[in-house]
C-alpha positions in Angstrom: -30.4 -34.7 -8.6 -33.0 -33.5 -5.8 -30.7 -33.9 -2.9 -28.1 -31.8 -4.5 -30.6 -28.9 -5.5 -31.7 -29.2 -1.3 -27.8 -28.9 -0.5 -26.9 -26.1 -2.9 -30.0 -23.9 -1.4 -29.5 -24.6 2.2 -25.6 -23.6 1.8 -26.7 -20.7 -0.4 -28.7 -19.5 2.8 -26.4 -19.5 5.2 -23.5 -17.8 2.5 -25.9 -14.9 1.1 -25.7 -13.3 3.9 -21.7 -13.7 4.7 -21.3 -12.2 1.2 -24.2 -9.1 2.0 -21.6 -8.3 5.3 -18.3 -8.8 3.3 -19.6 -6.3 0.0 -21.3 -3.9 2.8 -18.4 -3.7 4.8 -16.3 -3.0 1.5 -18.7 -0.4 0.5 -18.0 1.2 3.9 -14.2 1.8 3.4 -13.7 5.7 5.1 -9.5 5.4 4.4 -7.2 7.1 1.8 -3.9 7.4 1.1 -4.2 11.1 -0.2 -4.5 13.1 2.9 -2.3 13.7 6.2 -5.7 15.4 7.5 -8.5 13.4 9.5 -10.4 14.4 6.3 -10.6 13.6 2.3 -13.2 15.7 0.7 -11.5 15.6 -2.9 -13.7 13.2 -4.6 -16.8 14.6 -2.9 -16.1 11.9 -0.4 -16.2 13.4 3.4 -15.7 10.8 5.3 -12.5 9.0 4.0 -9.8 9.6 6.6 -6.2 9.8 5.9 -3.2 7.5 6.9 -2.9 9.8 10.3 -6.5 9.0 11.1 -6.4 5.2 10.1 -6.0 4.0 13.9 -9.3 5.9 14.8 -11.5 3.0 12.9 -9.0 0.6 12.4 -7.1 0.0 15.5 -4.3 -2.8 13.9 -3.2 0.6 11.8 -2.6 2.8 15.2 1.1 0.8 15.8 4.5 2.4 15.5 5.7 0.8 12.6 2.8 1.1 9.8 3.1 2.3 6.6 2.8 5.0 4.6 6.0 6.2 6.2 7.6 9.9 5.9 11.2 10.2 5.6 13.2 13.4 6.9 16.7 12.8 5.1 18.0 15.6 7.5 18.1 12.5 10.3 18.9 10.0 7.8 22.6 8.3 7.7 23.7 7.1 4.4 26.2 4.0 4.2 26.5 3.0 0.2 29.7 2.0 -0.8 28.0 -1.4 -1.6 25.8 0.1 -4.5 28.4 0.0 -7.1 28.6 -3.8 -6.7 25.8 -5.0 -9.3 25.8 -8.7 -8.0 22.5 -9.0 -6.5 22.4 -12.6 -4.3 18.7 -14.6 -4.9 18.8 -14.9 -1.3 19.8 -13.0 1.7 20.1 -14.1 5.4 19.1 -11.6 8.3 19.7 -12.6 12.0 20.2 -16.4 11.0 17.2 -16.6 8.8 17.7 -17.4 5.2 15.2 -15.2 2.8 14.9 -15.7 -0.9 13.9 -12.6 -4.0 10.3 -13.5 -4.4 8.7 -10.3 -6.4 9.4 -6.4 -7.2 6.6 -4.3 -8.0 6.3 -0.7 -8.4 4.0 2.3 -7.1 3.4 4.3 -10.2 0.9 8.0 -10.5 -0.7 9.6 -13.3 -1.3 13.3 -13.7 -3.5 14.2 -10.7 -2.1 11.3 -8.3 1.6 10.2 -7.4 2.5 7.0 -7.4 4.2 6.6 -4.0 2.7 5.8 -1.1 5.7 7.2 1.2 7.1 10.7 1.2 10.8 12.0 1.3 11.0 15.5 3.2 7.2 16.0 2.7 6.9 14.7 -1.1 5.4 12.3 -2.7 6.9 11.2 -6.1 5.6 9.9 -9.6 7.2 6.0 -9.2 7.9 4.4 -6.2 
């Protein structure tokens, strides 16, 4: 019993600084979905960065294929002949790789916030 107690306290000494650093990093998050501007201050938090500024603090968010996206429908070519077919396969093959449908999730908002992460013609919608 004494040995287990000593091992517990030794582990705690090494894990507590890690836990504190993780919690501190979570408290210092400085991003937001709600503004395309560099600063978002609706909730009295003047340091929250909108999507266009994420790459400044988080370099991995600075790619060309990042989410959220804004779709300009004037540049979209729709090809929808298969929409009437209601048979949905559980798998799909893309370039020789087979993918299985696993989940579907929605984002929806409330009276003060849109649910969508993405925009269509500069508009966010209640459900995505």
